[in-house]
LODREN-362285 format. One line per 5 residues: number of its first residue (from 1); their letters; for each residue x, z, y of N, C-alpha, C. Coordinates in nm, 4 decimals. Atoms other than C-alpha are relative to their C-alpha. Layout:
# LODREN-362285
NUM	a	X/Z/Y/X/Z/Y/X/Z/Y; ... .
***
This chain:
# LODREN-362285
1	xxxxx	-0.0007/-0.1392/-0.0512/7.0869/5.8487/10.9348/-0.0566/-0.0043/0.1441; 0.0530/-0.0124/-0.1310/6.8690/5.9369/11.2313/0.0920/0.0850/0.0944; -0.0980/-0.0882/-0.0681/7.0817/6.2299/11.3478/0.0477/0.1145/-0.1020; -0.0494/-0.1230/0.0804/7.2738/6.5195/11.2067/0.0337/0.1133/0.0920; -0.0018/-0.1246/-0.0795/7.2901/6.8772/11.3241/0.0763/0.1064/-0.0787 .
6	xxxxx	-0.0715/-0.1139/0.0617/7.5345/7.1602/11.2414/-0.0517/0.1318/0.0471; 0.0354/-0.1450/-0.0404/7.4307/7.5341/11.2419/0.0984/0.0879/-0.0611; -0.1091/-0.0849/0.0438/7.7074/7.7769/11.2203/-0.0610/0.1486/-0.0021; 0.0580/-0.1388/0.0062/7.6046/8.1204/11.0924/0.0860/0.0797/-0.1090; -0.0651/-0.0659/0.1060/7.7425/8.3999/10.8706/-0.1071/0.0696/-0.0749 .
11	xxxxx	0.1029/-0.0590/0.0869/7.5569/8.5558/10.5797/0.0019/0.1521/0.0356; 0.0208/-0.1447/-0.0131/7.4131/8.9060/10.6097/0.0350/0.0645/-0.1320; -0.0444/-0.0497/0.1359/7.5796/9.1096/10.3405/-0.0038/0.1595/0.0141; -0.0130/-0.1391/0.0163/7.5688/9.4640/10.2213/0.1268/0.0317/-0.0844; -0.1121/-0.0300/0.0826/7.8518/9.6501/10.0493/-0.0449/-0.0038/-0.1486 .
16	xxxxx	0.0272/0.0221/0.1430/7.8767/9.6115/9.6798/0.0801/0.1125/-0.0847; -0.0600/-0.0934/0.0894/7.9434/9.8790/9.4163/0.0025/-0.0445/-0.1454; -0.0078/0.0586/0.1295/8.0680/9.7708/9.0759/0.0384/0.1231/-0.0877; -0.0287/-0.1161/0.0962/8.0594/10.0514/8.8008/0.0563/-0.0543/-0.1222; -0.0586/0.0435/0.1184/8.3019/10.0011/8.5136/-0.0214/0.1158/-0.0926 .
21	xxxxx	0.0324/-0.1031/0.1028/8.1882/10.1874/8.2057/0.0884/-0.0309/-0.1265; -0.0964/0.0263/0.1230/8.4503/10.2296/7.9331/-0.0459/0.0958/-0.1134; 0.0434/-0.0759/0.1208/8.3412/10.3370/7.5802/0.1179/0.0364/-0.0818; -0.0933/-0.0459/0.0899/8.5354/10.5351/7.3427/-0.0664/-0.0110/-0.1438; 0.0420/0.0211/0.1357/8.4969/10.4359/6.9708/0.0754/0.0700/-0.1118 .
26	xxxxx	-0.0608/-0.0721/0.1073/8.5659/10.6106/6.6527/0.0494/-0.0889/-0.1177; -0.0600/0.0864/0.1206/8.7958/10.4469/6.3850/-0.0130/0.0853/-0.1211; 0.0237/-0.0722/0.1312/8.6850/10.5498/6.0387/0.1296/-0.0012/-0.0882; -0.1176/0.0039/0.0757/9.0166/10.4368/5.8921/0.1042/0.1034/0.0584; -0.0959/-0.0786/-0.0604/9.2474/10.6212/6.1339/-0.0651/0.1395/0.0272 .
31	xxxxx	0.0681/-0.1218/-0.0360/8.9841/10.8947/6.2097/0.0438/0.0553/0.1294; -0.0430/-0.0362/-0.1257/9.0766/10.8870/6.5706/-0.0872/-0.0816/0.1027; 0.0759/0.0675/-0.1049/8.8702/10.7940/6.8838/0.0993/-0.0908/0.0869; -0.0870/0.0857/-0.0914/9.0112/10.5008/7.0871/-0.0866/-0.0521/0.1140; 0.0635/0.0602/-0.1170/8.9333/10.3557/7.4277/0.1024/-0.0915/0.0667 .
36	xxxxx	-0.0923/0.0956/-0.0532/9.0956/10.0557/7.6018/0.0502/0.0525/0.1380; -0.0543/-0.0263/-0.1363/9.3325/10.0990/7.8974/-0.0208/-0.1204/0.0897; 0.0344/0.1058/-0.0812/9.1900/9.8869/8.1689/0.0905/-0.0091/0.1249; -0.0756/0.0210/-0.1176/9.4024/9.7309/8.4467/-0.0897/-0.0408/0.1184; 0.0828/0.0215/-0.1220/9.2117/9.7648/8.7765/0.0779/-0.0417/0.1264 .
41	xxxxx	-0.0885/0.0222/-0.1163/9.5057/9.6700/8.9944/-0.0326/-0.1172/0.0823; 0.0459/0.1132/-0.0814/9.3429/9.3406/9.1033/-0.1100/0.0438/0.0932; 0.1148/-0.0433/-0.0656/9.0509/9.5326/9.2382/0.0267/0.1183/0.0957; -0.0081/-0.1214/-0.0704/9.1758/9.8721/9.3745/0.1482/0.0518/-0.0160; -0.1324/-0.0541/0.0054/9.4986/10.0591/9.4474/-0.0012/0.1345/-0.0702 .
46	xxxxx	-0.0006/-0.1285/0.0702/9.5835/10.3474/9.2128/-0.1204/0.0354/-0.0485; 0.1263/-0.0507/0.0599/9.2847/10.5542/9.1164/-0.1023/0.0165/0.1117; 0.1063/-0.0161/-0.1082/9.0964/10.5245/9.4535/-0.1304/-0.0817/-0.0373; 0.1321/0.0805/0.0276/8.7412/10.3877/9.4728/-0.0243/-0.0989/0.1042; 0.0181/0.1052/-0.1014/8.7941/10.1714/9.7832/0.0694/-0.1329/-0.0477 .
51	xxxxx	-0.0504/0.1297/0.0470/8.8392/9.8037/9.6757/0.1052/-0.0535/0.1051; -0.1080/0.0603/-0.0815/9.1334/9.5894/9.8038/-0.0592/-0.0722/0.1254; 0.0566/0.0778/-0.1100/8.9111/9.3716/10.0156/-0.0557/0.0922/0.1185; 0.0511/-0.0954/-0.0998/8.7489/9.6620/10.1898/0.1126/0.0656/0.0659; -0.1279/-0.0593/-0.0553/9.0846/9.8285/10.2410/0.0644/-0.0936/0.0944 .
56	xxxxx	-0.0586/0.0846/-0.0835/9.2230/9.5180/10.3868/-0.0774/-0.0293/0.1303; 0.0946/0.0076/-0.1241/8.9315/9.4914/10.6266/0.0322/0.1141/0.0993; -0.0226/-0.1156/-0.0856/8.9934/9.8355/10.7484/0.1376/-0.0006/0.0671; -0.1388/0.0120/-0.0561/9.3720/9.7648/10.7974/-0.0149/-0.0951/0.1135; 0.0065/0.0966/-0.1017/9.2834/9.4611/11.0020/-0.0820/0.0551/0.1264 .
61	xxxxx	0.0739/-0.0667/-0.1179/9.0272/9.6510/11.2193/0.0903/0.0886/0.0753; -0.0917/-0.0848/-0.0733/9.2963/9.9005/11.3016/0.1128/-0.0669/0.0621; -0.1157/0.0636/-0.0480/9.5983/9.6839/11.3437/-0.0299/-0.1196/0.0915; 0.0324/0.1274/-0.0713/9.4547/9.3420/11.4665/-0.1057/0.0243/0.1043; 0.0980/-0.0171/-0.0914/9.1446/9.4627/11.6522/0.0199/0.1332/0.0791 .
66	xxxxx	-0.0311/-0.1287/-0.0826/9.2901/9.8059/11.7693/-0.1260/0.0901/0.0019; 0.1150/-0.0877/-0.0036/8.9644/9.9909/11.6668/0.0462/0.1435/-0.0407; -0.0256/-0.1443/0.0390/8.9683/10.3646/11.6535/-0.0620/0.0272/-0.1386; 0.0658/-0.0400/0.1311/8.8698/10.5481/11.3316/-0.1518/0.0112/0.0184; 0.1457/-0.0154/-0.0352/8.5237/10.6218/11.4860/-0.0641/-0.1398/0.0077 .
71	xxxxx	0.0552/0.1438/-0.0221/8.4799/10.2509/11.5738/-0.0005/-0.0651/-0.1354; -0.0085/0.0650/0.1425/8.5854/10.1449/11.2172/-0.1256/0.0527/-0.0821; 0.1020/-0.0600/0.0723/8.3309/10.3889/11.0803/-0.1359/-0.0681/0.0449; 0.1151/0.0595/-0.0570/8.0598/10.2447/11.3169/-0.0157/-0.1452/-0.0397; 0.0057/0.1440/0.0259/8.1437/9.8849/11.2434/-0.0504/-0.0196/-0.1458 .
76	xxxxx	0.0435/0.0143/0.1493/8.1119/9.9356/10.8504/-0.1514/0.0387/-0.0046; 0.1367/-0.0422/0.0154/7.7774/10.1103/10.9077/-0.0929/-0.0995/0.0603; 0.0811/0.0952/-0.0605/7.6432/9.8493/11.1407/-0.0109/-0.1323/-0.0748; -0.0029/0.1357/0.0592/7.7414/9.5300/10.9581/-0.0115/0.0019/-0.1497; 0.0039/-0.0008/0.1433/7.7465/9.6512/10.5957/-0.0814/0.1035/-0.0608 .
81	xxxxx	0.0702/-0.1176/0.0453/7.5345/9.9656/10.5843/0.0710/0.0861/-0.0852; -0.0909/-0.0756/0.0828/7.8299/10.1404/10.4432/0.0440/0.1180/0.0729; -0.0312/-0.1216/-0.0503/7.8811/10.5025/10.5178/0.1329/0.0536/-0.0526; -0.1137/-0.0592/0.0380/8.2405/10.6178/10.4908/0.0329/0.1151/0.0904; -0.0373/-0.1222/-0.0884/8.3646/10.9609/10.6176/0.1225/-0.0380/0.0756 .
86	xxxxx	-0.1229/0.0184/-0.0791/8.6279/10.9744/10.8815/0.1176/0.0312/-0.0752; -0.1104/-0.0400/0.0803/8.8508/11.1513/10.6465/0.0420/-0.1011/-0.0986; -0.0322/0.0939/0.0959/8.8312/10.8765/10.3944/0.0629/-0.1208/0.0725; -0.0533/0.1062/-0.0812/8.9022/10.6112/10.6607/0.1440/0.0315/0.0333; -0.1282/-0.0538/-0.0315/9.2052/10.8152/10.7750/0.0969/-0.0065/-0.1182 .
91	xxxxx	-0.0831/0.0117/0.1250/9.3295/10.8382/10.4103/0.0408/-0.1362/-0.0306; -0.0337/0.1536/0.0193/9.3099/10.4551/10.3766/0.1084/-0.0411/0.0908; -0.1046/0.0456/-0.0949/9.5174/10.4123/10.6902/0.1324/0.0620/-0.0395; -0.1241/-0.0593/0.0583/9.7733/10.6564/10.5507/0.0512/-0.0771/-0.1168; -0.0345/0.0904/0.1107/9.7844/10.4528/10.2399/0.0690/-0.1270/0.0525 .
96	xxxxx	-0.0605/0.1199/-0.0622/9.8655/10.1534/10.4562/0.1432/0.0296/0.0447; -0.1330/-0.0415/-0.0425/10.1551/10.3384/10.5997/0.1012/0.0132/-0.1195; -0.0765/-0.0093/0.1229/10.2792/10.4134/10.2541/0.0381/-0.1280/-0.0640; -0.0189/0.1342/0.0467/10.2450/10.0527/10.1515/0.1131/-0.0737/0.0770; -0.0946/0.0621/-0.0805/10.4693/9.9499/10.4449/0.1334/0.0662/-0.0042 .
101	xxxxx	-0.1238/-0.0836/-0.0170/10.7451/10.2127/10.3836/0.1241/-0.0788/-0.0433; -0.1305/0.0777/0.0417/10.9867/9.9751/10.1873/0.0337/-0.1025/0.1015; -0.0270/0.0982/-0.0985/10.9518/9.7110/10.4507/0.0606/0.0716/0.1275; -0.0488/-0.0831/-0.1125/11.0093/9.9745/10.7208/0.1379/0.0256/-0.0168; -0.1371/-0.0311/0.0210/11.3285/10.0842/10.5603/0.0855/-0.1231/-0.0055 .
106	xxxxx	-0.0743/0.1230/-0.0064/11.4388/9.7251/10.5137/0.0290/-0.0433/0.1431; -0.0226/0.0399/-0.1364/11.3933/9.6545/10.8802/0.1071/0.0954/0.0594; -0.0918/-0.1018/-0.0504/11.5818/9.9791/10.9689/0.1458/-0.0292/-0.0407; -0.1325/0.0259/0.0534/11.8736/9.8922/10.7375/0.0597/-0.1263/0.0587; -0.0522/0.1250/-0.0642/11.9019/9.5352/10.8729/0.0382/0.0259/0.1532 .
111	xxxxx	-0.0457/-0.0274/-0.1309/11.9245/9.6819/11.2239/0.1282/0.0656/0.0068; -0.1202/-0.0831/0.0071/12.1927/9.9346/11.1289/0.1143/-0.1005/-0.0393; -0.1130/0.1031/0.0472/12.3971/9.6408/10.9731/0.0341/-0.1006/0.1082; -0.0181/0.0999/-0.0951/12.3703/9.4402/11.2902/0.1090/0.0304/0.1005; -0.1135/-0.0250/-0.1031/12.6193/9.4086/11.5830/-0.0485/0.0649/0.1279 .
116	xxxxx	0.0549/-0.0614/-0.1200/12.3795/9.5303/11.8573/-0.1389/0.0425/-0.0228; 0.1307/-0.0497/-0.0028/12.0653/9.7415/11.8962/-0.0430/0.0371/0.1331; 0.0599/-0.0372/-0.1207/11.8537/9.7601/12.2075/-0.1101/0.1104/-0.0201; 0.0890/-0.1220/0.0140/11.6753/10.0963/12.2336/-0.0705/0.0440/0.1241; 0.0749/-0.0443/-0.1155/11.3964/10.2246/12.4635/-0.1055/0.0888/-0.0537 .
121	xxxxx	0.1154/-0.0814/0.0483/11.1111/10.4693/12.4560/-0.1044/0.0059/0.1171; 0.1077/-0.0100/-0.1060/10.7802/10.5129/12.6454/-0.1030/0.0964/-0.0609; 0.0955/-0.0952/0.0333/10.5087/10.7699/12.6432/-0.1303/-0.0582/-0.0583; 0.1266/0.0440/0.0513/10.1810/10.7387/12.4561/-0.0719/0.1149/-0.0640; 0.0810/-0.1107/0.0517/9.8924/10.9550/12.3393/-0.0623/-0.0381/-0.1348 .
126	xxxxx	0.0636/0.0170/0.1353/9.7641/10.9952/11.9843/-0.0938/0.1135/-0.0285; 0.0963/-0.1104/0.0107/9.4424/11.1870/11.9279/0.0045/0.1037/0.1016; -0.0067/-0.0971/-0.1148/9.4775/11.3501/12.2719/0.1369/0.0700/0.0132; -0.1192/-0.0674/0.0019/9.8311/11.4578/12.2108/0.1146/-0.0894/0.0473; -0.1118/0.0864/-0.0486/10.1357/11.3318/12.4039/0.1100/-0.0224/-0.1022 .
131	xxxxx	-0.1081/0.0316/0.0857/10.3926/11.1521/12.2093/0.0845/-0.1161/0.0580; -0.0824/0.0897/-0.0444/10.6464/10.8804/12.2354/0.0147/-0.1268/-0.1003; -0.0419/0.1252/0.0866/10.6872/10.5143/12.1047/0.1434/-0.0323/0.0225; -0.1438/0.0293/-0.0156/11.0529/10.4516/12.0313/0.0147/-0.1443/-0.0624; -0.0325/0.1415/0.0349/11.1723/10.0917/12.0100/0.1536/-0.0266/-0.0288 .
136	xxxxx	-0.1350/0.0321/0.0334/11.4894/9.9769/11.8312/0.0005/-0.1468/-0.0489; 0.0235/0.1429/0.0363/11.5432/9.6067/11.8172/0.1250/-0.0870/0.0305; -0.0909/0.1032/-0.0491/11.7620/9.2974/11.8478/-0.0778/-0.1402/-0.0122; 0.0606/0.1343/0.0024/11.7022/8.9210/11.8243/-0.0792/-0.0229/-0.1245; 0.0583/0.0264/0.1306/11.5966/8.9375/11.4593/-0.0956/0.1064/-0.0511 .
141	xxxxx	0.0714/-0.1132/0.0652/11.4478/9.2777/11.3824/-0.0492/0.0937/0.1078; 0.0622/-0.0989/-0.0984/11.2229/9.5282/11.5653/-0.0596/0.1144/-0.0767; 0.0512/-0.1232/0.0578/11.1637/9.8811/11.4514/-0.0675/0.0796/0.1087; 0.0864/-0.0833/-0.1040/10.8800/10.0627/11.6374/-0.0535/0.1223/-0.0744; 0.0532/-0.1281/0.0626/10.8181/10.4250/11.5572/-0.0612/0.0961/0.0987 .
146	xxxxx	0.0740/-0.0865/-0.0872/10.6012/10.6967/11.6975/0.0387/0.1446/-0.0394; -0.0403/-0.1457/0.0183/10.7214/11.0607/11.7400/-0.0490/0.0884/0.1107; 0.0493/-0.0923/-0.0967/10.6054/11.3682/11.9183/0.1173/0.0266/0.1021; -0.1037/-0.0412/-0.0887/10.9556/11.4225/12.0625/0.0653/-0.1152/0.0736; -0.0819/0.0985/-0.0758/11.1597/11.2358/12.3271/0.1417/0.0472/-0.0044 .
151	xxxxx	-0.1362/-0.0546/0.0006/11.4734/11.4259/12.2299/0.0931/-0.0810/-0.0874; -0.1075/0.0810/0.0731/11.8027/11.3113/12.0755/-0.0179/0.0047/-0.1527; 0.0208/-0.0023/0.1452/11.6803/11.4106/11.7275/-0.0614/-0.1308/-0.0530; 0.0614/0.1290/0.0472/11.4885/11.0749/11.7088/0.1172/-0.1048/-0.0066; -0.1081/0.0909/0.0052/11.8054/10.8790/11.7936/0.0935/0.0366/-0.1288 .
156	xxxxx	-0.0642/-0.0390/0.1213/11.9726/11.0875/11.5262/-0.0544/-0.0388/-0.1270; 0.0718/0.0427/0.1233/11.7100/11.0065/11.2738/0.0261/-0.1426/-0.0256; -0.0225/0.1483/0.0234/11.7525/10.6284/11.3219/0.1367/-0.0341/-0.0191; -0.1420/0.0485/0.0033/12.1298/10.5973/11.3818/0.0897/0.1058/-0.0779; -0.0898/-0.0996/0.0679/12.2576/10.9029/11.1912/0.0633/0.0952/0.0951 .
161	xxxxx	-0.0657/-0.1067/-0.0848/12.4468/11.2091/11.3161/0.1132/-0.0644/0.0767; -0.0855/0.0739/-0.0983/12.6520/11.0946/11.6206/0.0019/-0.1450/-0.0174; 0.0022/0.1486/0.0192/12.5503/10.7370/11.5251/0.0886/-0.0522/-0.1169; -0.0901/0.0494/0.1141/12.7587/10.7298/11.1981/-0.0567/-0.1166/-0.0701; 0.0471/0.0984/0.0948/12.5175/10.4983/11.0323/-0.0045/-0.1440/0.0681 .
166	xxxxx	0.0118/0.1275/-0.0774/12.5501/10.2256/11.3059/0.1453/-0.0241/0.0638; -0.1393/0.0348/-0.0563/12.8852/10.0546/11.3963/0.0018/-0.1009/0.1199; 0.0018/0.0952/-0.1065/12.7675/9.8179/11.6616/-0.0190/0.0620/0.1444; 0.0092/-0.0401/-0.1378/12.6902/9.8338/12.0373/-0.1485/0.0420/0.0146; 0.1303/-0.0556/-0.0399/12.3949/10.0423/12.1487/-0.0300/-0.0254/0.1474 .
171	xxxxx	0.0457/0.0190/-0.1383/12.2108/9.9211/12.4662/-0.1180/0.0755/0.0354; 0.1174/-0.0870/-0.0514/11.9960/10.1593/12.6580/0.0140/0.0295/0.1513; -0.0139/-0.0404/-0.1379/11.9159/10.3029/12.9924/0.0823/0.1291/0.0027; -0.0875/-0.1166/-0.0185/12.0710/10.6220/13.1195/-0.0642/0.1424/-0.0523; 0.0621/-0.1293/0.0519/11.8316/10.8705/12.9422/0.1002/0.0743/-0.0957 .
176	xxxxx	-0.0993/-0.0850/0.0674/12.0382/11.1531/12.8029/-0.0081/0.0019/-0.1451; 0.0109/-0.0172/0.1474/11.9030/11.1493/12.4505/0.0864/-0.1113/-0.0729; -0.0732/0.1184/0.0631/12.0875/10.8176/12.3818/0.1524/0.0447/-0.0083; -0.1401/-0.0491/0.0076/12.4222/11.0117/12.4345/0.0339/0.0512/-0.1273; -0.0319/-0.0453/0.1398/12.3832/11.1284/12.0781/0.0822/-0.1086/-0.0756 .
181	xxxxx	-0.0807/0.1008/0.0605/12.5407/10.7923/11.9847/0.1378/-0.0010/0.0659; -0.1422/-0.0169/-0.0491/12.9217/10.8215/12.0153/0.0755/-0.1297/-0.0087; -0.0706/0.1155/0.0136/12.9965/10.4654/11.9394/-0.0080/-0.0961/0.1333; 0.0104/0.0797/-0.1168/13.0198/10.1603/12.1853/-0.1397/-0.0041/0.0568; 0.1265/-0.0289/-0.0655/12.7438/10.2057/12.4403/-0.0072/-0.0788/0.1268 .
186	xxxxx	0.0181/0.0849/-0.1282/12.6285/9.9505/12.7006/-0.1269/0.0402/0.0731; 0.1123/-0.0483/-0.0817/12.4034/10.0775/12.9759/-0.0787/-0.1184/0.0594; 0.0779/0.1052/-0.0442/12.1240/9.8687/13.1093/0.0354/-0.0260/0.1510; -0.0348/0.0398/-0.1291/12.2199/9.6744/13.4176/-0.1090/0.0200/0.1052; 0.1077/-0.0219/-0.1044/11.8756/9.6975/13.5857/-0.0036/0.1442/0.0486 .
191	xxxxx	0.0046/-0.1347/-0.0402/11.8814/10.0706/13.5764/0.1193/0.0396/0.0788; -0.1228/-0.0278/-0.0757/12.2375/10.0823/13.6874/-0.0021/-0.0478/0.1362; 0.0033/0.0527/-0.1307/12.1922/9.8569/13.9867/-0.1075/0.0692/0.0836; 0.1036/-0.0757/-0.0710/11.8803/10.0432/14.0801/0.0543/0.1283/0.0504; -0.0555/-0.1148/-0.0412/12.0698/10.3633/14.0872/0.1105/-0.0107/0.1140 .
196	xxxxx	-0.0925/0.0347/-0.1020/12.3474/10.2041/14.2935/-0.0659/-0.0263/0.1377; 0.0829/0.0281/-0.1183/12.0906/10.0726/14.5395/-0.0459/0.1358/0.0784; 0.0490/-0.1248/-0.0490/11.9428/10.4197/14.5839/0.1292/0.0821/0.0628; -0.1065/-0.0814/-0.0531/12.2910/10.5709/14.6251/0.0532/-0.0492/0.1327; -0.0445/0.0614/-0.1277/12.3912/10.3243/14.8990/-0.1026/0.0316/0.1070 .
201	xxxxx	0.1076/-0.0344/-0.1034/12.0554/10.3919/15.0745/0.0172/0.1383/0.0448; -0.0181/-0.1427/-0.0363/12.1150/10.7627/15.0597/0.1251/0.0269/0.0817; -0.1273/-0.0176/-0.0671/12.4699/10.7122/15.2051/0.0293/-0.1232/0.0842; -0.0248/0.1235/-0.0776/12.4399/10.4353/15.4641/0.1306/-0.0191/0.0701; -0.1254/0.0141/-0.0813/12.7611/10.5044/15.6490/0.1158/-0.0007/-0.0833 .
206	xxxxx	-0.1293/0.0083/0.0870/12.9907/10.5146/15.3401/0.0397/-0.1419/-0.0308; -0.0482/0.1341/0.0135/13.1822/10.1910/15.3647/0.0631/-0.0247/-0.1358; -0.0639/0.0219/0.1251/13.3893/10.2440/15.0483/-0.1144/-0.0119/-0.1065; 0.1184/0.0039/0.0841/13.0581/10.3020/14.8651/-0.0626/-0.1490/-0.0002; 0.0575/0.1395/-0.0070/12.9185/9.9690/14.9944/0.0877/-0.1008/-0.0619 .
211	xxxxx	-0.0987/0.0990/0.0547/13.2323/9.7821/14.9026/-0.0032/0.0034/-0.1522; -0.0006/-0.0249/0.1486/13.2274/9.9315/14.5492/-0.1299/-0.0639/-0.0621; 0.1268/0.0593/0.0408/12.8551/9.8296/14.5187/0.0022/-0.1439/-0.0066; -0.0129/0.1472/0.0037/12.9400/9.4739/14.6129/0.0828/-0.0508/-0.1084; -0.0851/0.0354/0.1159/13.2106/9.4595/14.3495/-0.0679/-0.0018/-0.1273 .
216	xxxxx	0.0952/-0.0170/0.1167/12.9629/9.5763/14.0897/-0.0843/-0.1190/-0.0145; 0.1055/0.1097/0.0056/12.7131/9.3093/14.1903/0.0797/-0.1215/-0.0320; -0.0823/0.1154/0.0311/12.9945/9.0487/14.1818/0.0319/-0.0097/-0.1553; -0.0288/-0.0050/0.1413/13.0904/9.1592/13.8301/-0.1246/-0.0472/-0.0798; 0.1304/0.0382/0.0638/12.7268/9.1186/13.7228/-0.0133/-0.1561/0.0037 .
221	xx	0.0234/0.1473/-0.0172/12.7104/8.7634/13.8599/0.1016/-0.0787/-0.0768; -0.1072/0.0604/0.0753/13.0395/8.6782/13.6991/-0.0346/-0.0113/-0.1474 .
***
């Protein structure tokens, strides 16, 4: 061997359309027309026209690469000369949400059966509209959901009315919506100490307050 050389490349491919034509035949003995029932489940979900591989690619573009619907449309057009409408891409992503519903409910139920849930929320925009990402988690499970509301109805949706679906300890900051839960409730130390610090700064001459703040700090260290 004089020398060897590797060249890494990817093939240029276009999208592929496979048309399945099913014939109906007449039986002279039964005098009835018959046609076979074909199982397409290896290639497509339900009665859609988007194949499983293309659907999985769109899922990955959205979830792993964080592409917008318009960017997904542009990517398919640029690399595969495939034109899909924005509505069809949105429908495919909705199908993804449906496919994950059972797993979503399983995570939620495991959280509700656990001894502790840490909850928090943060703002986020979807299609130019303000909303909130709600996080419910512990060491094993994490449920992340998006809602337009930051109100207590989201806590009620996850934990049940007054928290009846959860028997453990809820750990949160001091945001009022979490007061929907009437069970054992642990408040976040970081937020608590931050409020105490501001309280002592606003009342610098209050010795009893300073002494109380030191006792709280000592309790945390203990």
